[in-house]
Phi, psi and omega in degrees: 000141188288154172057014175265142177294146179279182185288326174300318178296318186294319187274338185295140179244015180308128179094357179259162178241125177238139176254126185228127177268150183059047185265007184278348182193169178061224180301314180302317174298318176298319176301315184300313180302311180292325169301311175302317182293325177282355171101007179284143161287140187238146169247100183257139187239129177190166175277346183259089187291327184296308180301323180288325178300310174309312179296319173303314178297325182288324184277356186293346181289346180268350177075024177253160172284129175231117178246141186246151178215124185271103185236128163276103192286357176270009185236109179299325183294326175291315176305313178300317184295318178302311178299328175296331178278340177263008181303328177274349183214071189293134176293145172276334181229134178247124172241111177263095187252334189298137177192157173236149180222076181269144181278130165202142183299137184307322181283350181265340183299123167257185191295316179300322184293309184296317178297318177304312187298308187294320184294325178277318188267339191236306187296320183291330177286322174308302187288334179285317170301327172296312171300313178302313178295314179300318183284334186244026185294337179261003192239320191084187178160186185245136169235132178231123177250138176268117166267219175196158173285347179285345178276341179265321184218090177302128179233315174295144173282156170065035176229034179299322180301312180300307176310318182286331184289320187283329173299324174297325178295315174302316180296318178301311183303319178289321177302313180288330175300315176289326184271339192236012167302324176290350170257011171094014182258147169252121180234118187221161174237142168259139179239095179288157175198126175075028184264128180276119171228180171300323179294317183287330179298311185301315183295323182294323176291327178293317179298314179291344184265316189244334188232075182296339179294342179271353180293330175298309184297314183295325182287324184293317176308304180308317187294325187282347185291109179302327182283343171081016179202156173295160175271168183239142181310324176297330179290339173277316180303325178295318171300319179292338167295304180304319180290331177281341184262175177292350171299338181244040182293347178241017177265121182204132181072017184273154171241109193251108174290136172240080197222006184073017183079024177299316184287336177279347192276000000 
C-alpha cells in the first residue's frame, strides 16, 4: 500500500529518549536492551547504581546515549530532583517498571511495611507520570506502566499489599489515558505474570527456606499456565517495545497481560 511506513520505521525508536525505572535487573533491564537496540537514548533509574553501570557498558554497542540515576523511588523528594535534572532533556517515553513484592501475611502487615510497598509500587508511578505529563504537556509522549496479573486475579498468598498497589497502577493508567489523550499522550499498562527474574528467584528461595505452605500455591500456579512454562523478561520487553513504538499508535488505555494465558485459563 502506498504511503505507509515500513516495518523498520514503525518499530524504530531512533531519536527518542526513554526513561525506565527498575532498570538494573529483570524486566527493566530487558526493556532497556530492546529500546537501545531500537535506537532510543536511555535514562536508567534504579537504586542499584553498580548494576546500572554494567548495563550501560553492555548497551554501548548500540551507539546510544545511556545515563544512569540512582534514585530511591519510595521518596518523592528524590523523584522531584530527578525530573529537575531532566528538564532540559524530557523523555519521549516513560516506563514505570520498578516494584517490590515482599511476602507478608495480611494480619502481620504494619503501617511502615504497607506504606513502603505503596510508595514504591504506586505512589512513585503517580509522581513519575505527573512529572512526565507536566513537562511534556504541549509535546505528548508515551507512558507504559507495569501492573501485574495479581491485581486482576490475586493468586499467591500473602501478597494482598502487592495486589492493592498494582490495582492502583491499573486504575491510574486508565484515568490518565482518558484525561490526557487530548494532550498527545498514549498511556497503557502491561500485566506480567509468571515471569522468572532475579527477584522472583529470590522470592522462591525465601519460600523454600521459610514458607513451605506456599509450595502448594506455586505448584498450582504452574499447573494453571496453558503455555506450560514460566515467562522470560525479554518476552515482556518485546511488548514494551511495541507499545513504545508507532506499531501501537492506536493502542490507548489498554491493560495487556503477558502471562502465558494464566488469566484466560
